[in-house]
PyMOL commands that place a pseudoatom at each C-alpha (Angstrom):
pseudoatom trace, name=CA, resn=MET, resi=1, chain=A, elem=C, hetatm=0, pos=[72.766, -2.880, -29.419]
pseudoatom trace, name=CA, resn=ILE, resi=2, chain=A, elem=C, hetatm=0, pos=[71.706, -4.262, -33.479]
pseudoatom trace, name=CA, resn=GLN, resi=3, chain=A, elem=C, hetatm=0, pos=[72.270, -7.170, -33.774]
pseudoatom trace, name=CA, resn=GLN, resi=4, chain=A, elem=C, hetatm=0, pos=[71.797, -9.030, -37.752]
pseudoatom trace, name=CA, resn=ILE, resi=5, chain=A, elem=C, hetatm=0, pos=[69.874, -12.356, -38.105]
pseudoatom trace, name=CA, resn=GLY, resi=6, chain=A, elem=C, hetatm=0, pos=[70.051, -14.743, -40.532]
pseudoatom trace, name=CA, resn=ILE, resi=7, chain=A, elem=C, hetatm=0, pos=[67.192, -16.081, -41.870]
pseudoatom trace, name=CA, resn=PHE, resi=8, chain=A, elem=C, hetatm=0, pos=[66.890, -19.808, -44.003]
pseudoatom trace, name=CA, resn=SER, resi=9, chain=A, elem=C, hetatm=0, pos=[65.086, -23.189, -44.426]
pseudoatom trace, name=CA, resn=ASP, resi=10, chain=A, elem=C, hetatm=0, pos=[64.570, -26.163, -46.218]
pseudoatom trace, name=CA, resn=THR, resi=11, chain=A, elem=C, hetatm=0, pos=[68.083, -26.630, -46.630]
pseudoatom trace, name=CA, resn=HIS, resi=12, chain=A, elem=C, hetatm=0, pos=[67.725, -30.236, -47.570]
pseudoatom trace, name=CA, resn=GLY, resi=13, chain=A, elem=C, hetatm=0, pos=[71.342, -31.827, -47.324]
pseudoatom trace, name=CA, resn=TYR, resi=14, chain=A, elem=C, hetatm=0, pos=[72.677, -28.327, -49.731]
pseudoatom trace, name=CA, resn=ILE, resi=15, chain=A, elem=C, hetatm=0, pos=[74.115, -25.551, -49.048]
pseudoatom trace, name=CA, resn=ASN, resi=16, chain=A, elem=C, hetatm=0, pos=[74.186, -22.993, -51.661]
pseudoatom trace, name=CA, resn=PRO, resi=17, chain=A, elem=C, hetatm=0, pos=[77.872, -21.341, -51.283]
pseudoatom trace, name=CA, resn=LYS, resi=18, chain=A, elem=C, hetatm=0, pos=[77.160, -17.895, -52.336]
pseudoatom trace, name=CA, resn=LEU, resi=19, chain=A, elem=C, hetatm=0, pos=[74.832, -17.892, -48.924]
pseudoatom trace, name=CA, resn=TYR, resi=20, chain=A, elem=C, hetatm=0, pos=[77.818, -17.719, -46.540]
pseudoatom trace, name=CA, resn=GLN, resi=21, chain=A, elem=C, hetatm=0, pos=[78.024, -14.219, -48.610]
pseudoatom trace, name=CA, resn=PHE, resi=22, chain=A, elem=C, hetatm=0, pos=[74.873, -12.840, -48.421]
pseudoatom trace, name=CA, resn=PHE, resi=23, chain=A, elem=C, hetatm=0, pos=[74.846, -14.726, -44.064]
pseudoatom trace, name=CA, resn=ASP, resi=24, chain=A, elem=C, hetatm=0, pos=[78.827, -13.140, -43.671]
pseudoatom trace, name=CA, resn=GLN, resi=25, chain=A, elem=C, hetatm=0, pos=[77.792, -10.052, -41.734]
pseudoatom trace, name=CA, resn=CYS, resi=26, chain=A, elem=C, hetatm=0, pos=[75.076, -12.102, -39.466]
pseudoatom trace, name=CA, resn=ASP, resi=27, chain=A, elem=C, hetatm=0, pos=[75.208, -12.875, -35.552]
pseudoatom trace, name=CA, resn=GLU, resi=28, chain=A, elem=C, hetatm=0, pos=[73.628, -14.938, -36.068]
pseudoatom trace, name=CA, resn=LEU, resi=29, chain=A, elem=C, hetatm=0, pos=[71.680, -18.080, -38.120]
pseudoatom trace, name=CA, resn=TRP, resi=30, chain=A, elem=C, hetatm=0, pos=[68.221, -19.163, -37.335]
pseudoatom trace, name=CA, resn=HIS, resi=31, chain=A, elem=C, hetatm=0, pos=[66.741, -21.983, -39.238]
pseudoatom trace, name=CA, resn=ALA, resi=32, chain=A, elem=C, hetatm=0, pos=[63.159, -23.164, -39.682]
pseudoatom trace, name=CA, resn=GLY, resi=33, chain=A, elem=C, hetatm=0, pos=[63.633, -26.783, -39.797]
pseudoatom trace, name=CA, resn=ASP, resi=34, chain=A, elem=C, hetatm=0, pos=[64.490, -29.946, -43.200]
pseudoatom trace, name=CA, resn=TRP, resi=35, chain=A, elem=C, hetatm=0, pos=[67.986, -29.842, -42.953]
pseudoatom trace, name=CA, resn=GLY, resi=36, chain=A, elem=C, hetatm=0, pos=[68.018, -33.006, -44.495]
pseudoatom trace, name=CA, resn=ASP, resi=37, chain=A, elem=C, hetatm=0, pos=[71.195, -34.618, -42.796]
pseudoatom trace, name=CA, resn=LEU, resi=38, chain=A, elem=C, hetatm=0, pos=[73.401, -33.748, -39.857]
pseudoatom trace, name=CA, resn=LYS, resi=39, chain=A, elem=C, hetatm=0, pos=[76.336, -32.816, -41.968]
pseudoatom trace, name=CA, resn=THR, resi=40, chain=A, elem=C, hetatm=0, pos=[74.622, -30.044, -43.404]
pseudoatom trace, name=CA, resn=LEU, resi=41, chain=A, elem=C, hetatm=0, pos=[73.967, -28.665, -40.046]
pseudoatom trace, name=CA, resn=GLU, resi=42, chain=A, elem=C, hetatm=0, pos=[77.664, -29.290, -38.647]
pseudoatom trace, name=CA, resn=GLU, resi=43, chain=A, elem=C, hetatm=0, pos=[79.113, -27.232, -41.938]
pseudoatom trace, name=CA, resn=ILE, resi=44, chain=A, elem=C, hetatm=0, pos=[76.446, -24.383, -40.800]
pseudoatom trace, name=CA, resn=GLU, resi=45, chain=A, elem=C, hetatm=0, pos=[77.276, -24.649, -36.513]
pseudoatom trace, name=CA, resn=LYS, resi=46, chain=A, elem=C, hetatm=0, pos=[80.506, -24.283, -37.871]
pseudoatom trace, name=CA, resn=PHE, resi=47, chain=A, elem=C, hetatm=0, pos=[80.537, -20.757, -39.477]
pseudoatom trace, name=CA, resn=LYS, resi=48, chain=A, elem=C, hetatm=0, pos=[78.350, -18.960, -37.209]
pseudoatom trace, name=CA, resn=PRO, resi=49, chain=A, elem=C, hetatm=0, pos=[75.803, -19.048, -34.010]
pseudoatom trace, name=CA, resn=LEU, resi=50, chain=A, elem=C, hetatm=0, pos=[72.846, -21.485, -34.751]
pseudoatom trace, name=CA, resn=ARG, resi=51, chain=A, elem=C, hetatm=0, pos=[69.804, -21.342, -33.316]
pseudoatom trace, name=CA, resn=THR, resi=52, chain=A, elem=C, hetatm=0, pos=[67.249, -24.116, -34.754]
pseudoatom trace, name=CA, resn=VAL, resi=53, chain=A, elem=C, hetatm=0, pos=[64.316, -26.667, -34.944]
pseudoatom trace, name=CA, resn=TRP, resi=54, chain=A, elem=C, hetatm=0, pos=[64.051, -29.724, -37.136]
pseudoatom trace, name=CA, resn=GLY, resi=55, chain=A, elem=C, hetatm=0, pos=[61.375, -30.846, -40.460]
pseudoatom trace, name=CA, resn=ASN, resi=56, chain=A, elem=C, hetatm=0, pos=[59.524, -33.335, -41.140]
pseudoatom trace, name=CA, resn=ILE, resi=57, chain=A, elem=C, hetatm=0, pos=[61.862, -34.681, -43.064]
pseudoatom trace, name=CA, resn=ASP, resi=58, chain=A, elem=C, hetatm=0, pos=[64.927, -35.122, -40.286]
pseudoatom trace, name=CA, resn=GLY, resi=59, chain=A, elem=C, hetatm=0, pos=[65.264, -37.633, -38.635]
pseudoatom trace, name=CA, resn=GLN, resi=60, chain=A, elem=C, hetatm=0, pos=[66.821, -39.322, -35.479]
pseudoatom trace, name=CA, resn=GLU, resi=61, chain=A, elem=C, hetatm=0, pos=[70.455, -38.282, -35.887]
pseudoatom trace, name=CA, resn=LEU, resi=62, chain=A, elem=C, hetatm=0, pos=[68.973, -33.934, -36.079]
pseudoatom trace, name=CA, resn=ARG, resi=63, chain=A, elem=C, hetatm=0, pos=[65.833, -35.060, -33.777]
pseudoatom trace, name=CA, resn=ILE, resi=64, chain=A, elem=C, hetatm=0, pos=[68.156, -35.780, -30.741]
pseudoatom trace, name=CA, resn=ARG, resi=65, chain=A, elem=C, hetatm=0, pos=[69.991, -32.125, -31.759]
pseudoatom trace, name=CA, resn=MET, resi=66, chain=A, elem=C, hetatm=0, pos=[66.895, -29.966, -31.381]
pseudoatom trace, name=CA, resn=PRO, resi=67, chain=A, elem=C, hetatm=0, pos=[63.691, -28.794, -30.893]
pseudoatom trace, name=CA, resn=GLU, resi=68, chain=A, elem=C, hetatm=0, pos=[60.528, -29.476, -32.465]
pseudoatom trace, name=CA, resn=ILE, resi=69, chain=A, elem=C, hetatm=0, pos=[59.780, -25.990, -31.055]
pseudoatom trace, name=CA, resn=LEU, resi=70, chain=A, elem=C, hetatm=0, pos=[62.297, -23.227, -29.946]
pseudoatom trace, name=CA, resn=LYS, resi=71, chain=A, elem=C, hetatm=0, pos=[60.752, -20.615, -28.116]
pseudoatom trace, name=CA, resn=PHE, resi=72, chain=A, elem=C, hetatm=0, pos=[63.413, -17.461, -27.088]
pseudoatom trace, name=CA, resn=GLU, resi=73, chain=A, elem=C, hetatm=0, pos=[63.414, -13.438, -26.975]
pseudoatom trace, name=CA, resn=ILE, resi=74, chain=A, elem=C, hetatm=0, pos=[66.103, -11.388, -28.088]
pseudoatom trace, name=CA, resn=GLN, resi=75, chain=A, elem=C, hetatm=0, pos=[66.657, -7.878, -28.149]
pseudoatom trace, name=CA, resn=ASN, resi=76, chain=A, elem=C, hetatm=0, pos=[63.195, -7.526, -26.063]
pseudoatom trace, name=CA, resn=MET, resi=77, chain=A, elem=C, hetatm=0, pos=[61.612, -9.527, -29.165]
pseudoatom trace, name=CA, resn=LYS, resi=78, chain=A, elem=C, hetatm=0, pos=[59.676, -12.831, -28.257]
pseudoatom trace, name=CA, resn=VAL, resi=79, chain=A, elem=C, hetatm=0, pos=[60.377, -15.495, -30.861]
pseudoatom trace, name=CA, resn=CYS, resi=80, chain=A, elem=C, hetatm=0, pos=[58.377, -18.629, -31.341]
pseudoatom trace, name=CA, resn=MET, resi=81, chain=A, elem=C, hetatm=0, pos=[60.255, -20.627, -34.515]
pseudoatom trace, name=CA, resn=LEU, resi=82, chain=A, elem=C, hetatm=0, pos=[58.462, -24.439, -35.950]
pseudoatom trace, name=CA, resn=HIS, resi=83, chain=A, elem=C, hetatm=0, pos=[59.156, -26.138, -38.735]
pseudoatom trace, name=CA, resn=ILE, resi=84, chain=A, elem=C, hetatm=0, pos=[55.236, -26.536, -40.300]
pseudoatom trace, name=CA, resn=GLY, resi=85, chain=A, elem=C, hetatm=0, pos=[53.338, -23.548, -38.425]
pseudoatom trace, name=CA, resn=GLY, resi=86, chain=A, elem=C, hetatm=0, pos=[51.338, -21.979, -41.536]
pseudoatom trace, name=CA, resn=TYR, resi=87, chain=A, elem=C, hetatm=0, pos=[50.201, -18.692, -42.039]
pseudoatom trace, name=CA, resn=PRO, resi=88, chain=A, elem=C, hetatm=0, pos=[47.960, -15.903, -41.183]
pseudoatom trace, name=CA, resn=ASN, resi=89, chain=A, elem=C, hetatm=0, pos=[44.477, -17.307, -40.672]
pseudoatom trace, name=CA, resn=ASN, resi=90, chain=A, elem=C, hetatm=0, pos=[45.522, -20.650, -41.527]
pseudoatom trace, name=CA, resn=TYR, resi=91, chain=A, elem=C, hetatm=0, pos=[48.200, -21.380, -38.562]
pseudoatom trace, name=CA, resn=SER, resi=92, chain=A, elem=C, hetatm=0, pos=[49.189, -25.566, -38.091]
pseudoatom trace, name=CA, resn=PRO, resi=93, chain=A, elem=C, hetatm=0, pos=[46.884, -27.213, -35.228]
pseudoatom trace, name=CA, resn=LYS, resi=94, chain=A, elem=C, hetatm=0, pos=[50.156, -26.890, -33.323]
pseudoatom trace, name=CA, resn=PHE, resi=95, chain=A, elem=C, hetatm=0, pos=[51.143, -23.579, -33.302]
pseudoatom trace, name=CA, resn=LYS, resi=96, chain=A, elem=C, hetatm=0, pos=[47.249, -22.831, -32.522]
pseudoatom trace, name=CA, resn=GLN, resi=97, chain=A, elem=C, hetatm=0, pos=[48.321, -24.997, -29.733]
pseudoatom trace, name=CA, resn=ILE, resi=98, chain=A, elem=C, hetatm=0, pos=[50.928, -22.464, -28.265]
pseudoatom trace, name=CA, resn=VAL, resi=99, chain=A, elem=C, hetatm=0, pos=[49.457, -19.293, -29.062]
pseudoatom trace, name=CA, resn=LYS, resi=100, chain=A, elem=C, hetatm=0, pos=[46.273, -20.054, -26.617]
pseudoatom trace, name=CA, resn=ASN, resi=101, chain=A, elem=C, hetatm=0, pos=[48.862, -19.142, -24.439]
pseudoatom trace, name=CA, resn=GLU, resi=102, chain=A, elem=C, hetatm=0, pos=[51.537, -17.522, -25.289]
pseudoatom trace, name=CA, resn=GLN, resi=103, chain=A, elem=C, hetatm=0, pos=[51.985, -14.050, -27.297]
pseudoatom trace, name=CA, resn=PHE, resi=104, chain=A, elem=C, hetatm=0, pos=[55.219, -14.347, -29.214]
pseudoatom trace, name=CA, resn=ASP, resi=105, chain=A, elem=C, hetatm=0, pos=[56.039, -10.708, -31.481]
pseudoatom trace, name=CA, resn=LEU, resi=106, chain=A, elem=C, hetatm=0, pos=[57.640, -12.728, -34.059]
pseudoatom trace, name=CA, resn=MET, resi=107, chain=A, elem=C, hetatm=0, pos=[56.758, -16.416, -35.697]
pseudoatom trace, name=CA, resn=ILE, resi=108, chain=A, elem=C, hetatm=0, pos=[59.559, -18.174, -37.905]
pseudoatom trace, name=CA, resn=CYS, resi=109, chain=A, elem=C, hetatm=0, pos=[58.730, -21.083, -39.940]
pseudoatom trace, name=CA, resn=GLY, resi=110, chain=A, elem=C, hetatm=0, pos=[59.515, -22.979, -43.174]
pseudoatom trace, name=CA, resn=HIS, resi=111, chain=A, elem=C, hetatm=0, pos=[58.138, -25.909, -45.240]
pseudoatom trace, name=CA, resn=SER, resi=112, chain=A, elem=C, hetatm=0, pos=[55.820, -24.344, -47.793]
pseudoatom trace, name=CA, resn=HIS, resi=113, chain=A, elem=C, hetatm=0, pos=[58.785, -23.794, -49.470]
pseudoatom trace, name=CA, resn=ILE, resi=114, chain=A, elem=C, hetatm=0, pos=[57.315, -19.791, -50.665]
pseudoatom trace, name=CA, resn=LEU, resi=115, chain=A, elem=C, hetatm=0, pos=[59.330, -17.089, -48.859]
pseudoatom trace, name=CA, resn=LYS, resi=116, chain=A, elem=C, hetatm=0, pos=[56.257, -15.193, -47.236]
pseudoatom trace, name=CA, resn=VAL, resi=117, chain=A, elem=C, hetatm=0, pos=[57.023, -11.508, -44.829]
pseudoatom trace, name=CA, resn=MET, resi=118, chain=A, elem=C, hetatm=0, pos=[53.589, -10.565, -43.537]
pseudoatom trace, name=CA, resn=ARG, resi=119, chain=A, elem=C, hetatm=0, pos=[51.530, -8.676, -40.307]
pseudoatom trace, name=CA, resn=ASP, resi=120, chain=A, elem=C, hetatm=0, pos=[49.226, -10.986, -38.628]
pseudoatom trace, name=CA, resn=PRO, resi=121, chain=A, elem=C, hetatm=0, pos=[46.923, -8.201, -37.162]
pseudoatom trace, name=CA, resn=LEU, resi=122, chain=A, elem=C, hetatm=0, pos=[44.750, -10.755, -35.240]
pseudoatom trace, name=CA, resn=LEU, resi=123, chain=A, elem=C, hetatm=0, pos=[47.826, -12.038, -33.070]
pseudoatom trace, name=CA, resn=ASN, resi=124, chain=A, elem=C, hetatm=0, pos=[49.960, -8.926, -33.714]
pseudoatom trace, name=CA, resn=MET, resi=125, chain=A, elem=C, hetatm=0, pos=[53.281, -10.635, -34.382]
pseudoatom trace, name=CA, resn=MET, resi=126, chain=A, elem=C, hetatm=0, pos=[54.903, -10.610, -37.456]
pseudoatom trace, name=CA, resn=HIS, resi=127, chain=A, elem=C, hetatm=0, pos=[55.481, -14.036, -39.752]
pseudoatom trace, name=CA, resn=ILE, resi=128, chain=A, elem=C, hetatm=0, pos=[58.068, -14.836, -41.851]
pseudoatom trace, name=CA, resn=ASN, resi=129, chain=A, elem=C, hetatm=0, pos=[59.221, -18.420, -43.330]
pseudoatom trace, name=CA, resn=PRO, resi=130, chain=A, elem=C, hetatm=0, pos=[62.280, -17.615, -46.018]
pseudoatom trace, name=CA, resn=GLY, resi=131, chain=A, elem=C, hetatm=0, pos=[61.082, -20.458, -48.485]
pseudoatom trace, name=CA, resn=ALA, resi=132, chain=A, elem=C, hetatm=0, pos=[63.791, -22.790, -49.338]
pseudoatom trace, name=CA, resn=SER, resi=133, chain=A, elem=C, hetatm=0, pos=[67.421, -22.436, -49.264]
pseudoatom trace, name=CA, resn=GLY, resi=134, chain=A, elem=C, hetatm=0, pos=[67.791, -25.766, -50.428]
pseudoatom trace, name=CA, resn=ASN, resi=135, chain=A, elem=C, hetatm=0, pos=[67.737, -27.019, -53.607]
pseudoatom trace, name=CA, resn=HIS, resi=136, chain=A, elem=C, hetatm=0, pos=[65.290, -30.302, -53.362]
pseudoatom trace, name=CA, resn=GLY, resi=137, chain=A, elem=C, hetatm=0, pos=[61.775, -28.317, -54.419]
pseudoatom trace, name=CA, resn=PHE, resi=138, chain=A, elem=C, hetatm=0, pos=[59.279, -26.951, -56.617]
pseudoatom trace, name=CA, resn=HIS, resi=139, chain=A, elem=C, hetatm=0, pos=[60.753, -24.155, -55.691]
pseudoatom trace, name=CA, resn=PRO, resi=140, chain=A, elem=C, hetatm=0, pos=[62.316, -22.657, -58.771]
pseudoatom trace, name=CA, resn=VAL, resi=141, chain=A, elem=C, hetatm=0, pos=[64.441, -19.923, -56.960]
pseudoatom trace, name=CA, resn=SER, resi=142, chain=A, elem=C, hetatm=0, pos=[66.411, -20.839, -53.721]
pseudoatom trace, name=CA, resn=THR, resi=143, chain=A, elem=C, hetatm=0, pos=[65.142, -18.173, -51.344]
pseudoatom trace, name=CA, resn=ALA, resi=144, chain=A, elem=C, hetatm=0, pos=[66.510, -16.953, -48.165]
pseudoatom trace, name=CA, resn=ILE, resi=145, chain=A, elem=C, hetatm=0, pos=[66.300, -13.346, -45.620]
pseudoatom trace, name=CA, resn=ARG, resi=146, chain=A, elem=C, hetatm=0, pos=[68.504, -11.133, -43.333]
pseudoatom trace, name=CA, resn=PHE, resi=147, chain=A, elem=C, hetatm=0, pos=[67.720, -7.985, -41.276]
pseudoatom trace, name=CA, resn=LYS, resi=148, chain=A, elem=C, hetatm=0, pos=[68.845, -6.003, -38.059]
pseudoatom trace, name=CA, resn=ILE, resi=149, chain=A, elem=C, hetatm=0, pos=[66.884, -5.995, -34.744]
pseudoatom trace, name=CA, resn=LYS, resi=150, chain=A, elem=C, hetatm=0, pos=[68.064, -3.651, -31.625]
pseudoatom trace, name=CA, resn=ASP, resi=151, chain=A, elem=C, hetatm=0, pos=[65.089, -2.632, -28.213]
pseudoatom trace, name=CA, resn=GLY, resi=152, chain=A, elem=C, hetatm=0, pos=[62.045, -5.186, -29.964]
pseudoatom trace, name=CA, resn=LYS, resi=153, chain=A, elem=C, hetatm=0, pos=[62.442, -3.893, -33.056]
pseudoatom trace, name=CA, resn=MET, resi=154, chain=A, elem=C, hetatm=0, pos=[63.157, -5.529, -36.562]
pseudoatom trace, name=CA, resn=PHE, resi=155, chain=A, elem=C, hetatm=0, pos=[64.743, -3.041, -40.132]
pseudoatom trace, name=CA, resn=GLU, resi=156, chain=A, elem=C, hetatm=0, pos=[66.722, -3.004, -42.791]
pseudoatom trace, name=CA, resn=MET, resi=157, chain=A, elem=C, hetatm=0, pos=[65.230, -7.101, -44.333]
pseudoatom trace, name=CA, resn=GLU, resi=158, chain=A, elem=C, hetatm=0, pos=[66.512, -8.446, -47.427]
pseudoatom trace, name=CA, resn=ILE, resi=159, chain=A, elem=C, hetatm=0, pos=[65.773, -11.284, -49.095]
pseudoatom trace, name=CA, resn=TRP, resi=160, chain=A, elem=C, hetatm=0, pos=[68.267, -13.915, -50.814]
pseudoatom trace, name=CA, resn=GLU, resi=161, chain=A, elem=C, hetatm=0, pos=[67.342, -15.293, -54.343]
pseudoatom trace, name=CA, resn=GLN, resi=162, chain=A, elem=C, hetatm=0, pos=[69.760, -17.622, -56.625]
pseudoatom trace, name=CA, resn=LYS, resi=163, chain=A, elem=C, hetatm=0, pos=[68.414, -19.611, -59.711]
pseudoatom trace, name=CA, resn=ARG, resi=164, chain=A, elem=C, hetatm=0, pos=[68.345, -23.146, -58.775]
pseudoatom trace, name=CA, resn=ASN, resi=165, chain=A, elem=C, hetatm=0, pos=[71.166, -25.977, -60.637]
for i in range(1, 165): cmd.bond("trace and resi %d" % i, "trace and resi %d" % (i + 1))
show_as sticks, trace
zoom trace
């Protein structure tokens, strides 16, 4: 069975209404931290099934609702998600500790507000940072990603971009 996944991060208390249309056909959403407030989390939880981690700006009311690091398997693909993960050849100390003992097919992180999708040939995994979908920060364009997944393969990846207000 094919599943469609939506990935976003760094909402900082704001969900662009157009993001709902982009994620409308998704089976589940993954958020890589920095929700900003509980109201934003609860709004998305009502919309779609959600997998999420907390980010560095998220307070205790969010941290008690979700883990800092989320590891799971979907469609024969091992996924690790955390807010501050870094990039291939420049991973965060926390992610370096995690991959000492575990192999993943996909690593999802946020924090930088810069959308990047790249393969890490050293760890043989895909790295995705969906950028920032909120309105707070230095990014001039809000971004998110969606893709389809089946039997360990990702395909039909699309990027959502919206100039900030």
